KOLGUDREN-506995 format. One line per 10 residues: number of its first residue (from 1); for each residue x, y, z of N, C-alpha, C, O, CB. Coordinates in nm, 3 decimals, always signed. Each point is the difference from the previous one (the first is absolute). Last residue first. Glycine has a CB too. Example, Ala and Ser with C-alpha at 12.3 -4.5 7.8 and 13.67 -1.06 7.14 Angstrom:
2
2	+1.285,-0.225,+0.708,+0.082,+0.119,+0.006,-0.077,+0.109,+0.073,+0.051,+0.111,+0.017,+0.067,-0.174,-0.232; -0.089,-0.509,+0.208,-0.089,+0.119,+0.000,+0.090,+0.120,+0.000,+0.104,-0.002,+0.066,-0.293,-0.115,+0.059
//
This chain:
134
134	-6.210,+3.996,+8.801,-0.071,-0.083,-0.099,+0.098,-0.101,-0.058,-0.037,-0.081,-0.085,-0.124,+0.269,+0.029; +0.084,+0.181,+0.512,+0.085,-0.080,-0.089,-0.086,-0.087,-0.092,-0.107,-0.047,+0.037,+0.290,+0.046,+0.137; -0.194,+0.481,+0.156,-0.079,-0.106,-0.062,+0.093,-0.075,-0.094,+0.073,+0.061,-0.078,-0.291,+0.072,+0.096; +0.291,+0.215,+0.426,+0.053,-0.065,-0.121,-0.095,-0.112,-0.043,-0.030,-0.092,+0.076,+0.269,+0.148,-0.007; -0.190,+0.426,+0.260,-0.081,-0.119,-0.030,+0.046,-0.056,-0.133,+0.010,+0.073,-0.099,-0.209,+0.017,+0.229; +0.454,+0.220,+0.256,-0.025,-0.015,-0.144,-0.078,-0.130,-0.019,+0.046,-0.107,+0.039,+0.166,+0.236,-0.102; -0.045,+0.248,+0.496,-0.051,-0.124,-0.057,-0.019,+0.008,-0.150,-0.020,+0.107,-0.057,-0.090,-0.152,+0.273; +0.382,+0.269,+0.256,-0.043,+0.026,-0.137,-0.042,-0.131,-0.064,+0.074,-0.098,+0.007,+0.081,+0.297,-0.025; -0.078,+0.021,+0.539,-0.019,-0.122,-0.079,-0.051,+0.039,-0.138,-0.108,+0.058,-0.013,+0.061,-0.196,+0.221; +0.332,+0.385,+0.240,-0.093,+0.009,-0.113,-0.003,-0.134,-0.073,+0.103,-0.065,-0.016,-0.059,+0.313,-0.008
124	+0.114,+0.046,+0.522,+0.018,-0.114,-0.091,-0.103,+0.018,-0.111,-0.096,+0.076,+0.012,+0.181,-0.233,+0.173; +0.149,+0.446,+0.284,-0.081,-0.014,-0.122,+0.033,-0.128,-0.076,+0.113,-0.050,+0.004,-0.125,+0.299,-0.019; +0.235,-0.072,+0.415,-0.117,-0.084,+0.028,-0.086,-0.023,-0.123,-0.093,-0.081,+0.003,+0.096,+0.166,+0.230; +0.393,+0.205,-0.214,+0.037,-0.142,+0.004,-0.116,-0.094,+0.031,+0.015,-0.122,-0.012,+0.210,+0.196,+0.082; -0.208,+0.419,-0.325,-0.051,-0.060,+0.124,+0.031,-0.149,+0.001,-0.051,-0.073,-0.085,-0.133,+0.246,+0.098; +0.265,+0.132,-0.378,+0.101,+0.025,+0.103,-0.042,-0.062,+0.133,+0.075,+0.005,+0.097,-0.009,+0.208,-0.214; -0.192,-0.329,-0.429,-0.044,+0.035,+0.134,+0.119,+0.018,+0.091,+0.097,-0.075,-0.006,-0.311,-0.050,-0.030; +0.025,+0.000,-0.519,+0.096,+0.065,+0.088,-0.063,+0.024,+0.136,-0.118,+0.034,+0.011,+0.231,+0.076,-0.208; -0.156,-0.370,-0.322,-0.062,+0.004,+0.132,+0.105,+0.058,+0.094,+0.110,-0.054,+0.009,-0.264,-0.147,-0.055; +0.057,+0.165,-0.527,+0.087,+0.030,+0.114,-0.086,+0.003,+0.125,-0.110,+0.054,+0.001,+0.273,+0.078,-0.146
114	-0.230,-0.384,-0.367,-0.050,+0.078,+0.113,+0.110,+0.021,+0.103,+0.079,-0.091,+0.027,-0.310,+0.000,-0.066; +0.057,-0.163,-0.427,+0.120,+0.082,+0.019,-0.038,+0.104,+0.105,-0.057,+0.104,-0.032,+0.145,-0.141,-0.211; -0.316,-0.432,-0.031,+0.017,+0.085,+0.118,+0.133,+0.073,-0.006,+0.102,-0.056,-0.040,-0.244,-0.101,+0.175; -0.009,-0.097,-0.509,-0.121,-0.007,+0.080,+0.005,+0.092,+0.122,-0.100,+0.060,+0.037,+0.071,-0.296,-0.113; +0.244,+0.194,-0.448,+0.039,+0.035,+0.137,-0.130,+0.005,+0.081,-0.089,+0.079,-0.030,+0.299,+0.054,-0.044; -0.133,-0.436,-0.380,-0.066,+0.114,+0.064,+0.062,+0.023,+0.138,+0.031,-0.095,+0.072,-0.247,+0.049,-0.198; +0.411,-0.248,-0.198,-0.130,+0.015,-0.065,-0.068,+0.125,+0.053,-0.055,+0.080,-0.076,+0.033,-0.331,+0.046; +0.563,+0.104,+0.014,-0.112,+0.055,+0.075,-0.123,+0.013,-0.089,+0.004,+0.064,-0.105,+0.156,+0.060,+0.253; +0.242,-0.502,-0.195,-0.036,+0.135,-0.043,-0.125,+0.046,+0.074,-0.090,-0.080,+0.029,+0.193,+0.039,-0.256; +0.110,-0.402,+0.254,+0.038,+0.099,+0.099,-0.029,+0.144,-0.040,+0.031,+0.093,+0.074,+0.142,-0.250,-0.004
104	-0.283,-0.272,-0.293,+0.137,+0.040,-0.028,+0.050,+0.106,+0.099,+0.115,+0.044,-0.009,-0.155,-0.096,-0.233; -0.413,-0.126,+0.241,+0.092,-0.113,+0.022,+0.147,+0.036,-0.023,+0.088,-0.072,+0.047,-0.273,-0.078,-0.116; -0.131,+0.557,+0.209,-0.023,-0.115,-0.088,+0.106,-0.106,+0.026,+0.086,+0.016,+0.087,-0.192,+0.134,-0.262; -0.088,+0.222,+0.549,+0.100,-0.029,-0.104,-0.039,-0.121,-0.083,-0.072,-0.089,+0.045,+0.247,+0.186,+0.102; -0.337,+0.317,+0.229,-0.054,-0.119,-0.067,+0.094,-0.025,-0.118,+0.016,+0.086,-0.087,-0.262,-0.041,+0.158; +0.371,+0.233,+0.394,-0.014,-0.006,-0.145,-0.059,-0.133,-0.042,+0.037,-0.105,+0.052,+0.158,+0.261,-0.080; -0.116,+0.202,+0.481,-0.045,-0.133,-0.043,-0.025,+0.007,-0.150,-0.073,+0.086,-0.049,-0.032,-0.139,+0.276; +0.350,+0.345,+0.217,-0.028,-0.007,-0.144,-0.039,-0.144,-0.033,+0.068,-0.094,+0.040,+0.094,+0.285,-0.092; -0.081,+0.165,+0.506,-0.046,-0.130,-0.050,-0.030,+0.013,-0.149,-0.077,+0.087,-0.042,-0.019,-0.149,+0.268; +0.389,+0.323,+0.192,-0.057,+0.017,-0.134,-0.033,-0.140,-0.051,+0.088,-0.086,-0.007,+0.044,+0.301,-0.040
94	-0.047,+0.034,+0.564,+0.001,-0.116,-0.090,-0.051,+0.047,-0.135,-0.089,+0.085,-0.008,+0.052,-0.251,+0.200; +0.247,+0.414,+0.294,-0.065,+0.001,-0.131,+0.016,-0.134,-0.070,+0.107,-0.059,-0.001,-0.066,+0.306,-0.017; +0.116,-0.154,+0.467,-0.077,+0.122,-0.020,-0.075,+0.003,-0.133,-0.094,+0.076,-0.018,+0.260,+0.040,+0.159; +0.021,-0.509,+0.243,+0.002,+0.046,-0.139,-0.082,+0.128,-0.010,-0.103,+0.013,+0.066,+0.130,-0.250,-0.154; +0.007,-0.055,+0.472,+0.138,+0.043,-0.025,+0.019,+0.058,-0.141,+0.111,+0.027,-0.044,-0.035,-0.202,+0.204; -0.516,+0.058,+0.009,+0.075,+0.003,+0.126,+0.142,+0.053,-0.020,+0.049,+0.076,+0.083,-0.187,-0.269,-0.001; -0.266,+0.116,-0.387,+0.086,+0.118,-0.002,+0.082,+0.014,+0.128,+0.046,+0.109,+0.033,-0.211,+0.002,-0.182; -0.083,-0.532,-0.167,+0.011,+0.065,+0.130,+0.099,+0.116,-0.010,+0.102,-0.009,-0.069,-0.157,-0.208,+0.188; -0.280,-0.096,-0.480,+0.123,+0.075,+0.029,-0.007,+0.066,+0.137,-0.103,+0.057,+0.037,+0.135,-0.016,-0.282; -0.260,-0.444,-0.112,-0.020,+0.068,+0.128,+0.132,+0.063,+0.041,+0.101,-0.069,+0.012,-0.284,-0.094,+0.057
84	-0.069,-0.034,-0.533,+0.131,+0.038,+0.054,-0.030,+0.082,+0.125,-0.056,+0.109,-0.008,+0.175,-0.110,-0.223; -0.435,-0.377,-0.055,+0.019,+0.118,+0.083,+0.148,+0.017,+0.035,+0.067,-0.096,+0.037,-0.299,+0.069,+0.056; -0.169,-0.235,-0.441,+0.139,+0.001,+0.046,+0.028,+0.133,+0.069,-0.038,+0.106,-0.050,+0.110,-0.262,-0.138; -0.518,-0.173,+0.037,+0.045,+0.134,+0.034,+0.140,-0.011,+0.060,+0.021,-0.074,+0.096,-0.260,+0.156,-0.056; -0.078,-0.400,-0.406,+0.067,+0.012,+0.129,+0.043,+0.145,+0.020,+0.014,+0.075,-0.097,+0.065,-0.316,+0.085; -0.315,-0.146,-0.338,-0.037,+0.134,+0.047,+0.059,+0.014,+0.140,-0.049,-0.062,+0.094,-0.167,+0.070,-0.235; +0.291,-0.403,-0.081,-0.023,+0.078,-0.122,-0.043,+0.142,+0.031,-0.007,+0.085,-0.090,-0.054,-0.295,-0.028; +0.392,-0.078,+0.448,-0.139,-0.002,-0.044,-0.013,+0.084,-0.128,+0.091,+0.076,-0.035,-0.173,-0.107,+0.274; +0.505,-0.040,-0.025,-0.078,-0.097,+0.076,-0.141,-0.018,-0.054,-0.061,-0.106,+0.016,+0.195,+0.165,+0.182; +0.362,+0.088,-0.424,-0.136,+0.048,+0.021,-0.081,-0.110,+0.067,-0.010,-0.111,-0.053,+0.026,+0.265,-0.147
74	+0.426,-0.257,+0.110,+0.009,+0.135,+0.058,-0.138,+0.056,+0.032,-0.019,+0.066,+0.103,+0.230,-0.028,-0.231; -0.098,-0.470,-0.091,-0.050,+0.006,+0.136,+0.012,+0.136,+0.065,-0.039,+0.017,+0.116,+0.097,-0.252,-0.098; +0.275,+0.129,-0.410,-0.129,-0.068,+0.019,-0.041,+0.006,+0.147,+0.084,-0.018,+0.089,-0.035,-0.135,-0.284; +0.261,+0.544,+0.012,+0.012,-0.140,+0.042,-0.139,-0.062,+0.010,-0.096,+0.068,+0.038,+0.309,-0.017,+0.087; -0.163,+0.402,-0.251,+0.105,-0.064,-0.081,+0.015,-0.148,+0.033,+0.049,-0.077,-0.081,+0.069,+0.296,+0.070; -0.413,+0.112,+0.230,-0.055,-0.062,-0.120,+0.104,-0.065,-0.089,-0.035,-0.057,-0.103,-0.143,+0.224,+0.115; +0.301,+0.230,+0.309,-0.113,-0.085,+0.032,-0.055,-0.054,-0.131,-0.038,+0.077,-0.088,-0.017,+0.055,+0.300; +0.549,+0.109,-0.010,-0.099,-0.028,-0.104,-0.108,-0.091,+0.053,+0.024,-0.083,+0.088,+0.152,+0.111,-0.264; +0.203,+0.363,+0.392,-0.046,-0.139,-0.010,-0.106,-0.010,-0.109,-0.061,+0.099,-0.040,+0.112,-0.138,+0.286; +0.336,+0.397,+0.039,-0.075,-0.034,-0.121,-0.039,-0.146,+0.004,+0.076,-0.085,+0.046,+0.046,+0.261,-0.176
64	+0.087,+0.280,+0.438,-0.044,-0.139,+0.004,-0.082,-0.027,-0.126,-0.088,+0.078,-0.034,+0.086,-0.082,+0.291; +0.373,+0.396,-0.040,-0.090,-0.042,-0.108,-0.026,-0.150,+0.011,+0.093,-0.081,+0.007,-0.007,+0.266,-0.157; +0.181,+0.032,+0.473,-0.083,+0.114,-0.039,-0.103,-0.042,-0.102,-0.111,+0.054,-0.003,+0.301,+0.102,+0.049; +0.009,-0.487,+0.345,+0.036,+0.059,-0.128,-0.083,+0.127,-0.020,-0.093,+0.028,+0.076,+0.154,-0.255,-0.172; +0.105,-0.170,+0.507,-0.083,+0.111,-0.047,+0.055,+0.061,-0.129,+0.121,+0.010,-0.019,-0.187,+0.038,+0.256; +0.164,-0.565,-0.146,+0.037,+0.127,+0.062,-0.088,+0.111,-0.054,-0.052,-0.011,-0.111,+0.291,-0.068,+0.140; -0.320,-0.377,-0.149,+0.095,-0.022,+0.109,+0.044,+0.128,+0.070,+0.040,-0.005,+0.116,+0.036,-0.195,-0.237; -0.566,+0.100,-0.114,+0.133,+0.039,-0.042,+0.094,-0.009,+0.120,-0.043,+0.026,+0.112,-0.050,+0.126,-0.294; -0.351,-0.236,+0.262,+0.034,-0.097,-0.105,+0.142,+0.025,-0.051,+0.071,-0.094,-0.037,-0.314,+0.076,-0.030; +0.002,+0.303,+0.380,+0.092,-0.099,+0.058,+0.039,-0.110,-0.100,+0.089,-0.080,+0.028,-0.191,+0.127,+0.196
54	-0.223,+0.290,-0.320,+0.133,+0.061,-0.002,+0.103,-0.096,+0.057,+0.119,+0.011,-0.031,-0.222,+0.217,+0.054; -0.304,-0.481,-0.218,+0.008,+0.119,+0.085,+0.140,+0.059,-0.012,+0.085,-0.055,-0.070,-0.259,-0.038,+0.230; -0.216,-0.280,-0.420,+0.136,+0.041,+0.038,-0.008,+0.120,+0.092,-0.107,+0.059,+0.019,+0.201,-0.146,-0.236; -0.479,-0.183,+0.118,+0.087,-0.046,-0.108,+0.146,+0.035,+0.029,+0.088,-0.083,-0.021,-0.278,+0.110,-0.142; -0.282,-0.139,+0.460,+0.105,+0.099,-0.017,+0.097,-0.056,-0.103,+0.042,-0.115,+0.011,-0.066,+0.204,+0.228; -0.498,-0.236,-0.257,+0.131,-0.025,+0.059,+0.089,+0.123,-0.011,-0.019,+0.086,-0.086,-0.003,-0.329,+0.031; -0.453,+0.210,-0.092,+0.026,-0.136,+0.046,+0.131,-0.020,+0.075,+0.013,-0.095,+0.078,-0.145,+0.024,-0.269; -0.042,+0.480,-0.030,-0.102,-0.040,+0.096,+0.034,-0.133,+0.067,-0.052,-0.030,+0.108,-0.118,+0.153,-0.244; +0.589,+0.127,-0.033,-0.131,-0.005,-0.063,-0.099,-0.043,+0.108,+0.034,-0.006,+0.118,+0.063,-0.050,-0.350; +0.412,+0.328,+0.253,-0.084,-0.117,+0.022,-0.124,+0.006,-0.087,-0.031,+0.101,-0.062,+0.116,-0.118,+0.297
44	+0.413,+0.262,-0.051,-0.080,-0.015,-0.122,-0.079,-0.129,+0.016,+0.057,-0.107,+0.023,+0.113,+0.233,-0.170; +0.105,+0.260,+0.487,-0.040,-0.137,-0.031,-0.085,+0.003,-0.126,-0.071,+0.097,-0.026,+0.079,-0.166,+0.271; +0.382,+0.393,+0.064,-0.115,-0.014,-0.087,-0.030,-0.148,-0.019,+0.084,-0.086,+0.028,-0.030,+0.303,-0.145; +0.308,+0.163,+0.344,-0.084,-0.107,+0.050,-0.123,-0.004,-0.090,-0.084,+0.090,+0.004,+0.168,-0.065,+0.237; +0.458,+0.202,-0.254,-0.139,-0.017,-0.044,-0.068,-0.118,+0.070,+0.062,-0.103,+0.028,+0.001,+0.201,-0.249; +0.347,+0.232,+0.370,-0.027,-0.142,-0.015,-0.147,-0.022,-0.036,-0.086,+0.012,+0.087,+0.270,-0.067,+0.080; +0.037,+0.510,-0.179,+0.096,-0.095,+0.059,-0.027,-0.146,-0.032,+0.086,-0.067,-0.058,-0.058,+0.230,+0.237; -0.188,+0.232,-0.521,+0.007,-0.006,+0.145,+0.093,-0.112,+0.044,+0.078,-0.052,-0.080,-0.311,+0.144,+0.096; -0.068,-0.044,-0.467,+0.096,+0.099,+0.049,-0.006,+0.000,+0.152,-0.105,+0.027,+0.059,+0.081,+0.114,-0.269; -0.119,-0.498,-0.225,-0.017,+0.047,+0.137,+0.109,+0.100,+0.036,+0.118,-0.024,-0.027,-0.226,-0.195,+0.090
34	-0.171,-0.049,-0.503,+0.118,+0.077,+0.038,-0.027,+0.060,+0.137,-0.105,+0.060,+0.022,+0.166,-0.009,-0.265; -0.261,-0.468,-0.084,-0.026,+0.082,+0.117,+0.132,+0.066,+0.041,+0.095,-0.068,+0.037,-0.287,-0.082,+0.038; -0.061,-0.137,-0.506,+0.123,+0.068,+0.042,-0.039,+0.093,+0.115,-0.083,+0.089,-0.015,+0.189,-0.102,-0.220; -0.321,-0.431,-0.088,-0.008,+0.094,+0.111,+0.137,+0.059,+0.028,+0.102,-0.070,-0.004,-0.295,-0.058,+0.103; -0.093,-0.137,-0.520,+0.132,+0.030,+0.056,-0.018,+0.110,+0.104,-0.052,+0.108,-0.030,+0.171,-0.174,-0.187; -0.435,-0.342,-0.042,+0.006,+0.131,+0.064,+0.140,+0.018,+0.055,+0.057,-0.092,+0.060,-0.305,+0.088,-0.002; +0.060,-0.305,-0.500,+0.034,+0.004,+0.142,-0.009,+0.143,+0.051,-0.022,+0.094,-0.076,+0.173,-0.295,+0.049; -0.268,-0.184,-0.423,+0.006,+0.135,+0.053,+0.029,-0.006,+0.150,-0.028,-0.100,+0.065,-0.132,+0.183,-0.243; +0.105,-0.449,-0.178,+0.115,+0.022,+0.090,+0.017,+0.145,+0.043,+0.112,+0.048,+0.016,-0.002,-0.240,-0.126; -0.473,-0.030,-0.148,+0.095,+0.081,-0.077,+0.124,+0.034,+0.083,+0.084,+0.080,-0.043,-0.275,+0.015,-0.090
24	-0.163,-0.336,+0.327,+0.034,-0.079,-0.117,+0.102,+0.072,-0.087,+0.079,-0.063,-0.071,-0.307,-0.042,+0.076; +0.035,+0.322,+0.375,+0.104,-0.097,+0.036,+0.044,-0.084,-0.119,+0.117,-0.037,-0.009,-0.212,+0.029,+0.239; -0.119,+0.505,-0.171,-0.019,-0.118,-0.085,+0.114,-0.098,+0.028,+0.111,+0.016,-0.052,-0.230,+0.121,-0.128; -0.126,+0.279,+0.479,+0.125,-0.063,-0.043,-0.034,-0.126,-0.080,-0.077,-0.084,+0.045,+0.202,+0.175,+0.157; -0.368,+0.404,-0.023,-0.021,-0.137,-0.048,+0.132,-0.051,-0.054,+0.065,+0.066,-0.082,-0.309,-0.021,+0.025; +0.095,+0.355,+0.451,+0.058,-0.034,-0.130,-0.034,-0.144,-0.035,-0.038,-0.079,+0.086,+0.226,+0.245,-0.051; -0.307,+0.297,+0.335,-0.005,-0.141,-0.040,+0.066,-0.019,-0.136,+0.020,+0.096,-0.075,-0.233,-0.128,+0.207; +0.210,+0.453,+0.099,-0.063,-0.078,+0.107,+0.004,-0.150,-0.032,+0.002,-0.083,+0.091,-0.151,+0.278,-0.038; +0.494,+0.226,-0.201,-0.104,-0.090,-0.046,-0.054,-0.080,+0.118,+0.076,-0.039,+0.088,+0.032,+0.024,-0.317; +0.190,+0.463,+0.170,-0.051,-0.086,+0.107,-0.117,-0.083,-0.050,-0.116,+0.034,+0.026,+0.191,+0.132,+0.145
14	+0.352,+0.235,-0.279,-0.085,-0.103,-0.062,-0.044,-0.094,+0.111,+0.081,-0.040,+0.083,+0.038,+0.054,-0.309; +0.089,+0.377,+0.347,+0.022,+0.024,-0.142,-0.084,-0.098,-0.082,-0.049,+0.032,-0.108,+0.283,+0.053,+0.153; -0.238,+0.124,+0.492,-0.040,-0.102,-0.099,+0.031,+0.048,-0.141,-0.044,+0.108,-0.041,-0.137,-0.191,+0.196; +0.313,+0.169,+0.392,+0.010,+0.065,-0.130,-0.023,-0.108,-0.105,+0.081,-0.092,-0.016,+0.082,+0.272,+0.102; -0.257,-0.101,+0.481,+0.005,-0.088,-0.117,+0.009,+0.087,-0.125,-0.076,+0.096,-0.016,-0.057,-0.277,+0.135; +0.228,+0.207,+0.456,-0.031,+0.072,-0.124,+0.018,-0.096,-0.117,+0.099,-0.073,-0.006,-0.026,+0.296,+0.106; -0.126,-0.228,+0.493,+0.028,-0.057,-0.132,-0.046,+0.084,-0.117,-0.107,+0.061,+0.003,+0.091,-0.276,+0.104; -0.001,+0.236,+0.408,+0.075,+0.099,-0.077,+0.026,-0.042,-0.144,+0.081,+0.062,-0.069,+0.024,+0.008,+0.281; -0.375,-0.322,+0.120,+0.010,+0.131,+0.065,+0.064,+0.106,-0.087,-0.035,+0.118,+0.010,+0.050,-0.237,+0.203; -0.257,-0.295,-0.457,+0.062,+0.005,+0.132,+0.000,+0.140,+0.058,-0.093,+0.078,-0.023,+0.234,-0.270,-0.042
4	-0.216,+0.231,-0.435,-0.015,-0.124,+0.076,+0.070,+0.016,+0.134,+0.092,+0.081,+0.012,-0.105,-0.219,-0.224; -0.044,+0.512,-0.063,-0.065,-0.092,-0.094,-0.021,-0.137,+0.065,-0.094,-0.071,-0.035,+0.200,+0.193,-0.158; -0.086,+0.357,+0.476,+0.079,-0.110,-0.055,-0.082,-0.083,-0.098,-0.122,-0.013,+0.014,+0.256,+0.007,+0.197; -0.187,+0.546,-0.093,-0.052,-0.130,+0.038,+0.080,-0.110,-0.072,+0.035,+0.016,-0.117,-0.267,+0.083,+0.155
//
């Protein structure tokens, strides 16, 4: 039986449901999405807006990295849900890693380290993280 969609398999090494970010201490989240396949299709958004997508980059890559919380206004609310939506139309595997980092870029905690795999091009998956900011 599939973990998601028709043929999806999930391998979880770490999967936090929520985290607290101290904006006054300049803490942030670092996202790294590794894609295996031809052309990744993904989007990163919160409840209020789409923040970026695979089209944000000028050409397809294997590794996509971005930060949340390094710029003023990155967080829309003190309690928000951030989602990485992944399509398997041209990709067979994604690895999502999310790190909670301090102001110097050192890792405070690994929040997510998950593989998502599917051979079915109709499969998709949305991974969410609830973020509380202070």
